[in-house]
C-alpha positions as MATLAB code, in Angstrom:
seq = 'MRTLIKNGTIVNADATTQGDVLVDGERITLIGENVDVAADRTIDASEKWVIPGAIDVHTHMELPFGGTFAKDTFETGTRAAAFGGTTTIIDFAVQPRGGSLRQGLDAWHEKADGKCSIDYAFHLIVSDFRDELLAEMDQLVDEGITSFKLFTAYPGVFFSDDAAIFKAMQQTARNGGLIMMHAENGPAIDVVAGQNVAAGNTDPYFHGTSRYPVFEGEATNRVIRLAQAAGAPVYIVHLSARHALNEVRRARDEGLPAFAETCPQYLFLSLDDLGNGFEGSKFVCSPPLRPADHQEDLWQGLIHDDLQVVSTDHCPFDFHGQKELGRGDFRKIPNGLPGVENRVDLLHDGGVASGRITPGRWVELISTAPAKLFGLAQKGAVAVGHDADLVIYDPKRKHTISATTHHMAVDYSCYEGREVTGGADVVLSRGRIVVDGEEWLGKPGDGRFVKRQRSPFLH';
ca = [
     -29.629   99.473  -11.657;
     -32.079  101.810  -13.627;
     -34.294  100.188  -16.485;
     -36.241  102.290  -19.431;
     -38.812  100.925  -21.078;
     -39.692  103.583  -24.265;
     -42.780  103.277  -26.708;
     -44.590  100.771  -25.470;
     -48.785  100.273  -24.498;
     -49.182  100.253  -20.960;
     -52.165   97.837  -19.847;
     -53.587   98.517  -16.409;
     -57.453   97.371  -15.723;
     -58.438  100.620  -15.381;
     -57.140  102.508  -18.692;
     -54.783  102.028  -21.810;
     -51.344  104.782  -22.341;
     -48.740  105.081  -24.872;
     -45.701  105.815  -22.783;
     -42.517  104.724  -20.932;
     -41.279  103.254  -17.765;
     -38.589  103.755  -15.643;
     -37.818  101.412  -13.082;
     -34.538  102.111  -10.338;
     -34.030   99.821   -8.113;
     -37.100   97.222   -7.201;
     -39.796  100.339   -7.611;
     -41.413  102.032  -10.757;
     -40.145  105.916  -10.493;
     -41.649  107.196  -13.491;
     -44.451  106.929  -16.611;
     -44.702  109.166  -18.891;
     -44.226  109.994  -22.880;
     -41.012  110.318  -24.364;
     -39.103  109.776  -20.976;
     -35.469  110.972  -21.886;
     -33.146  109.632  -18.589;
     -30.108  107.795  -17.710;
     -30.574  104.471  -17.950;
     -28.334  101.182  -17.309;
     -30.369   99.531  -19.759;
     -33.274  100.440  -21.999;
     -35.804   98.012  -23.773;
     -37.521   98.710  -26.892;
     -41.109   97.963  -26.532;
     -42.429   99.041  -29.644;
     -45.642   97.683  -30.900;
     -45.816   95.733  -27.563;
     -47.937   95.856  -24.241;
     -46.225   96.673  -20.544;
     -48.308   94.671  -18.481;
     -48.046   94.390  -14.524;
     -46.643   90.631  -13.852;
     -49.656   88.449  -13.442;
     -50.360   87.271   -9.949;
     -51.247   83.714   -9.561;
     -53.339   82.970   -5.651;
     -53.856   79.555   -6.081;
     -50.615   77.192   -6.296;
     -49.340   74.004   -5.189;
     -46.068   73.345   -5.257;
     -44.429   70.158   -3.469;
     -47.841   69.015   -2.284;
     -48.400   66.055   -0.676;
     -51.394   63.954   -1.980;
     -52.188   60.255   -2.236;
     -49.038   58.865   -1.140;
     -46.656   61.088   -3.463;
     -46.278   65.061   -4.148;
     -46.938   67.540   -6.628;
     -44.206   67.533   -9.136;
     -42.648   71.412   -9.436;
     -40.695   72.140   -6.778;
     -40.742   76.327   -5.484;
     -37.676   76.244   -7.736;
     -39.208   75.088  -11.061;
     -42.333   76.204  -10.408;
     -41.334   79.568  -10.463;
     -39.385   79.387  -13.068;
     -42.006   77.979  -15.105;
     -44.340   80.833  -13.913;
     -41.906   83.573  -14.781;
     -41.569   82.140  -18.464;
     -45.731   82.148  -18.439;
     -45.386   85.991  -17.540;
     -46.307   85.329  -13.615;
     -44.405   87.185  -11.207;
     -46.348   86.127   -7.925;
     -47.547   82.935   -6.882;
     -49.386   82.619   -3.787;
     -48.805   78.553   -2.554;
     -51.059   76.702    0.166;
     -49.247   76.095    3.248;
     -51.064   72.775    4.764;
     -51.744   72.507    8.454;
     -50.792   69.206    9.854;
     -53.262   66.964   11.392;
     -53.131   67.463   15.039;
     -50.376   70.267   14.642;
     -50.766   74.037   14.563;
     -50.762   76.247   11.883;
     -47.945   77.690   12.565;
     -46.210   73.816   11.934;
     -47.679   74.020    8.513;
     -46.758   77.468    7.829;
     -42.571   76.417    9.344;
     -43.026   73.337    7.001;
     -43.809   75.544    3.616;
     -41.447   78.240    4.114;
     -38.364   75.561    4.394;
     -39.643   74.258    1.173;
     -39.922   77.729   -0.431;
     -37.815   79.936    1.445;
     -34.155   80.688   -0.484;
     -35.606   78.233   -3.728;
     -38.015   80.676   -5.271;
     -36.869   83.172   -7.873;
     -40.345   85.155   -8.464;
     -42.023   86.951   -5.314;
     -44.014   84.072   -3.158;
     -46.469   84.030   -0.145;
     -48.897   81.824    1.358;
     -52.464   80.977    2.553;
     -53.425   78.471    5.016;
     -54.884   74.764    4.792;
     -57.033   74.342    7.731;
     -56.951   70.753    7.666;
     -57.965   69.569   11.530;
     -59.820   72.051   12.757;
     -59.807   72.713   16.651;
     -61.235   75.393   18.392;
     -57.608   76.518   19.742;
     -56.344   76.943   16.416;
     -59.085   80.287   16.274;
     -56.049   82.465   17.881;
     -53.576   81.292   16.031;
     -55.869   82.446   12.730;
     -55.561   86.038   14.723;
     -51.420   85.700   14.610;
     -51.296   84.817   11.480;
     -53.198   87.280    9.840;
     -51.554   90.490   12.136;
     -48.063   88.268   10.462;
     -48.897   89.029    6.657;
     -50.938   85.233    6.103;
     -54.454   86.502    5.012;
     -56.680   84.189    3.985;
     -56.977   79.929    4.931;
     -58.616   77.779    3.324;
     -61.457   75.326    4.122;
     -63.097   72.073    2.444;
     -66.048   70.916    2.235;
     -64.623   67.962    0.083;
     -62.466   64.775    0.894;
     -63.552   63.400    3.982;
     -60.840   62.317    6.180;
     -58.616   64.365    4.911;
     -59.474   68.058    4.439;
     -63.252   67.961    5.308;
     -64.552   70.459    8.040;
     -68.178   70.591    9.104;
     -70.604   73.637    9.079;
     -69.467   74.130   12.405;
     -65.909   74.821   12.089;
     -66.269   76.636    8.877;
     -69.062   78.985   10.656;
     -66.621   79.535   13.709;
     -63.564   80.231   11.117;
     -65.963   82.681    9.377;
     -66.481   84.561   12.503;
     -62.896   85.007   13.440;
     -62.276   86.537   10.522;
     -65.029   88.507   10.293;
     -62.906   89.823   13.797;
     -59.986   89.751   12.494;
     -59.463   90.974    9.160;
     -58.591   87.744    7.296;
     -60.385   86.143    4.394;
     -61.599   81.795    4.370;
     -61.113   80.694    0.889;
     -63.500   77.155    0.248;
     -63.113   73.892   -1.867;
     -66.950   73.752   -1.857;
     -67.643   70.294   -3.330;
     -70.127   68.202   -1.271;
     -67.233   65.421   -0.244;
     -69.637   62.983    1.404;
     -72.378   62.508   -1.069;
     -69.724   62.582   -4.001;
     -67.794   59.858   -1.894;
     -71.389   57.662   -2.179;
     -71.425   58.062   -5.628;
     -67.685   57.153   -6.287;
     -68.093   54.254   -4.438;
     -71.165   52.910   -6.314;
     -69.008   53.705   -9.575;
     -66.087   51.453   -8.542;
     -68.914   48.835   -7.196;
     -70.056   48.307  -10.652;
     -66.427   48.480  -12.245;
     -66.771   51.894  -12.942;
     -63.438   52.660  -12.365;
     -61.878   54.804  -15.703;
     -60.850   58.158  -15.040;
     -64.134   59.343  -16.878;
     -66.349   58.124  -13.821;
     -64.103   60.779  -11.421;
     -65.560   63.642  -13.428;
     -69.051   61.982  -13.494;
     -68.984   60.619   -9.660;
     -68.872   64.534   -8.793;
     -72.119   66.250   -9.720;
     -72.174   69.866  -10.728;
     -75.136   70.149   -8.451;
     -73.111   69.100   -5.381;
     -70.999   72.002   -6.508;
     -73.964   74.522   -6.223;
     -74.941   73.385   -3.170;
     -71.831   73.593   -1.337;
     -71.399   77.166   -3.258;
     -74.531   78.572   -1.791;
     -74.283   76.210    2.276;
     -71.028   78.368    2.630;
     -72.232   81.331    1.721;
     -74.920   81.415    3.423;
     -72.715   80.116    6.674;
     -70.302   83.364    5.700;
     -73.679   85.798    5.500;
     -74.185   84.569    8.902;
     -70.657   84.793   10.062;
     -70.599   88.555    9.186;
     -67.548   87.775    7.099;
     -66.722   87.468    3.571;
     -65.643   84.716    1.363;
     -63.736   83.712   -1.140;
     -64.533   80.195   -3.908;
     -61.775   78.874   -5.212;
     -61.972   76.636   -8.299;
     -65.487   77.218   -9.353;
     -66.073   75.182  -12.073;
     -69.783   74.459  -12.281;
     -72.645   77.031  -13.507;
     -74.285   75.275  -10.227;
     -71.994   76.906   -8.589;
     -71.306   80.189  -10.593;
     -75.620   80.679  -10.293;
     -75.119   80.599   -6.368;
     -72.037   83.799   -6.512;
     -74.254   86.101   -8.510;
     -77.338   85.815   -6.462;
     -74.921   86.659   -3.592;
     -73.476   89.783   -5.417;
     -76.661   90.749   -6.562;
     -77.902   90.645   -2.898;
     -74.651   92.669   -2.160;
     -73.125   89.937   -0.235;
     -69.196   89.922   -0.153;
     -68.971   86.513   -1.742;
     -65.971   86.552   -4.387;
     -64.872   83.155   -7.026;
     -62.293   82.262   -9.495;
     -62.154   80.001  -11.897;
     -59.402   78.244  -13.780;
     -58.456   77.823  -17.227;
     -58.894   74.250  -17.435;
     -62.649   75.045  -16.933;
     -62.733   77.581  -19.353;
     -60.700   75.321  -22.306;
     -60.792   71.536  -21.307;
     -64.266   69.544  -20.680;
     -65.758   66.268  -19.616;
     -64.771   64.683  -22.789;
     -61.107   65.108  -21.967;
     -61.279   62.984  -19.481;
     -62.254   60.402  -21.702;
     -60.264   57.525  -24.160;
     -59.070   55.366  -20.878;
     -56.511   56.011  -18.674;
     -54.664   58.834  -20.628;
     -57.387   60.550  -19.167;
     -56.295   60.886  -15.667;
     -54.107   63.343  -17.160;
     -56.889   65.452  -16.222;
     -57.852   64.554  -13.413;
     -58.447   67.423  -10.954;
     -61.086   68.299   -8.483;
     -63.349   69.769   -9.117;
     -63.427   67.926  -12.131;
     -63.742   69.442  -15.410;
     -67.452   69.741  -16.552;
     -69.550   69.065  -19.336;
     -68.109   71.595  -22.544;
     -71.523   73.574  -22.416;
     -70.140   75.014  -18.617;
     -67.739   76.890  -20.278;
     -69.812   79.840  -21.800;
     -71.822   79.973  -18.403;
     -67.794   80.954  -16.901;
     -66.586   83.257  -19.289;
     -70.166   85.052  -19.297;
     -68.883   85.052  -15.330;
     -65.680   86.818  -16.205;
     -67.471   89.429  -18.050;
     -69.910   90.504  -15.841;
     -67.435   90.241  -12.951;
     -69.830   87.410  -11.449;
     -66.232   85.814  -11.079;
     -63.306   87.896  -10.199;
     -60.112   86.146  -10.304;
     -58.123   83.809  -12.670;
     -56.241   81.427  -11.094;
     -54.470   77.984  -11.822;
     -54.689   75.419   -9.017;
     -51.261   74.277  -10.275;
     -50.331   71.053   -9.312;
     -48.538   68.832  -11.457;
     -48.323   65.266  -11.389;
     -46.232   63.293  -13.985;
     -49.152   61.235  -15.685;
     -45.943   58.017  -15.799;
     -45.374   56.741  -12.178;
     -47.414   59.327  -10.471;
     -51.266   59.375  -12.553;
     -50.556   55.715  -12.542;
     -51.471   54.937   -8.817;
     -54.722   55.227  -10.024;
     -55.090   52.556  -11.957;
     -58.177   50.372  -11.712;
     -59.736   52.729   -9.192;
     -59.576   56.222   -9.943;
     -60.204   57.533   -6.688;
     -56.656   56.727   -6.558;
     -55.160   59.145   -8.973;
     -53.433   61.780   -7.785;
     -55.387   65.046   -8.226;
     -53.913   68.150  -10.204;
     -53.339   70.082  -13.527;
     -50.003   71.555  -14.551;
     -50.523   74.932  -15.699;
     -48.714   78.135  -13.724;
     -46.952   78.282  -17.439;
     -50.003   78.641  -19.389;
     -52.564   81.016  -17.512;
     -51.561   84.277  -18.984;
     -51.249   83.363  -22.951;
     -54.498   80.919  -22.720;
     -56.576   83.366  -21.445;
     -55.111   85.995  -23.926;
     -55.468   83.905  -26.644;
     -59.492   82.453  -25.361;
     -59.955   85.883  -24.134;
     -58.898   88.888  -25.297;
     -57.629   87.622  -29.299;
     -61.257   86.403  -29.351;
     -62.658   89.441  -28.387;
     -64.499   88.196  -25.094;
     -62.989   90.628  -23.275;
     -60.787   93.568  -23.359;
     -57.391   93.565  -21.842;
     -58.256   95.968  -19.228;
     -60.446   93.092  -18.545;
     -57.409   90.460  -18.949;
     -55.303   92.241  -16.875;
     -58.056   92.602  -14.244;
     -57.955   88.998  -13.479;
     -54.492   87.662  -14.288;
     -53.274   90.715  -11.781;
     -55.252   93.506  -10.437;
     -58.076   92.290   -8.705;
     -55.482   89.318   -7.202;
     -53.612   92.064   -5.458;
     -56.980   93.629   -4.174;
     -58.498   90.369   -2.512;
     -55.297   89.692   -1.167;
     -53.824   92.372    0.181;
     -50.843   92.920   -2.176;
     -50.986   96.723   -2.449;
     -47.484   96.975   -4.080;
     -48.365   95.156   -7.039;
     -51.084   94.410   -9.649;
     -50.938   97.548  -11.307;
     -48.203   99.681  -13.981;
     -47.580  102.508  -11.284;
     -45.015  105.264   -9.952;
     -44.368  103.355   -6.476;
     -45.015   99.546   -7.093;
     -42.881   96.996   -7.603;
     -41.500   96.557  -10.775;
     -43.231   93.261  -11.610;
     -43.437   94.138  -15.802;
     -43.948   91.884  -18.269;
     -43.290   93.058  -22.357;
     -45.893   91.450  -23.759;
     -46.421   90.460  -27.261;
     -50.110   90.237  -28.330;
     -49.669   89.092  -31.760;
     -47.037   86.230  -31.072;
     -48.290   83.165  -31.680;
     -46.584   79.786  -30.604;
     -47.471   75.624  -29.936;
     -48.160   74.496  -26.184;
     -46.355   71.518  -25.348;
     -44.620   69.236  -23.211;
     -41.554   69.602  -25.503;
     -41.037   72.967  -24.689;
     -42.789   73.949  -21.309;
     -40.579   74.766  -17.891;
     -42.322   72.496  -15.578;
     -41.320   69.819  -13.899;
     -43.665   67.621  -15.295;
     -44.041   65.200  -18.279;
     -47.273   66.071  -20.235;
     -49.263   69.368  -21.106;
     -52.788   69.647  -21.074;
     -52.904   71.564  -23.846;
     -50.691   69.411  -25.904;
     -50.737   70.989  -29.636;
     -52.618   74.071  -28.667;
     -52.012   77.178  -30.378;
     -52.129   80.519  -28.618;
     -51.887   84.177  -29.488;
     -49.808   86.558  -26.896;
     -46.066   85.804  -25.393;
     -44.323   87.046  -22.860;
     -41.317   88.689  -24.228;
     -39.148   90.553  -21.677;
     -40.280   89.306  -17.238;
     -38.915   92.038  -14.618;
     -39.691   90.260  -11.289;
     -38.337   93.395   -8.527;
     -36.567   95.474  -11.785;
     -34.658   92.437  -12.407;
     -35.085   90.930  -15.754;
     -35.834   87.262  -15.217;
     -36.750   86.120  -18.361;
     -35.530   87.894  -21.610;
     -36.896   85.498  -24.516;
     -36.403   82.465  -24.248;
     -33.418   82.862  -21.704;
     -33.611   82.073  -18.443;
     -32.217   85.468  -15.968;
     -33.401   84.647  -13.143;
     -32.012   82.597  -10.062;
     -33.232   80.539   -6.809;
     -33.587   83.256   -4.039;
     -34.081   86.166   -6.106;
     -38.168   86.036   -5.057;
     -38.953   87.734   -1.435;
     -42.013   86.344    0.400;
     -44.290   88.722    1.237;
     -46.287   89.608    4.439;
     -49.787   90.494    2.867;
     -52.178   93.300    4.086;
     -55.837   93.087    5.530;
     -57.693   93.821    2.255;
     -59.961   96.535    2.074;
     -61.370   95.520   -0.654;
     -63.102   92.717    0.838;
     -65.002   94.818    4.093;
];
């Protein structure tokens, strides 16, 4: 199947040009002006942008948490992602406690294989570090699982001590992988959270106030310095607070290979959303939403490349029946927000349409930098030879975000009623049209598991 996209504005991270794009099969084969070739179908992209399909490097489909599971399956989650202009996700496989990394990987393949309608890859969560896992990390990097997530939070569930983190970083310094860190001081947070509950402060709001911003800053500095000692790169996930941003900025100014992402919820939502009684449970995630004055710091971090990526940490739980598990004790509220469908449009609206960032920087944050950092060499740019993951994007289209119209399998939206400017009109995954306006043309199993390369961008 040959598809010719005519008259569009091609927006890449490094350049914006007018031109046509020819797709032959799964790849982009020609880019130029006034391309005149036979094609099976022609798409007129006049007054639209042609951008590389977005890459969300932080999703949690079907994640078990607190006795329940994240609501989106790989089928529903990848469909919602595609409607939002995302054509590749990297989800987190979880090592079972007492088990091997491969057991976790096998379990996630069972969940995802044959279910995804867009391409997908995996990171591995190391939930129970033991020295015998180090050789297994080498094997998995060789097989295209090139990143491992560890936690300084959630004692008794995911927490790793400094020795474990340091050993894992030493290993990735040797094998070319990447350690991703959830950086909050979990033991200290548990003390404050317990004190709040003992004092009768059980509403969701106190989830936010228990997890001090300084706890995120302290842990971020600590893991960066462990990585420095190990001679390894480190990637801070879902950075939410200026205290953590300042540590990443300081490390990068020193020339260290420290990288970080933030998420839309930290740019557009705040601690105030956790108020209003138990309604605030809809906004419980970790790290928590911060006071609104942190938002501009994060935007400045995106503008100046102190933050390299915007991902979602998509981990949706229904308000009714799931978030309600934490009535009377905010510590029992399943942590996570829906967002895989909204990221591209929110960042366009708040970043590009508002004049904060250029269209090229927007593409870099949602697609190009994720591809470079996470070894997706065939993705992240509208370029000859690349996978034909393409979005025909209307930068002027206005629409309203709502749970009544979104495609995520969750009963609320964090951004209910918010009007945004910008939307995906047509989405191609490996040359197949999967979204055409409001029409869904994809199907489960169309997505392919992607073995990732070691990233030369990191070292």
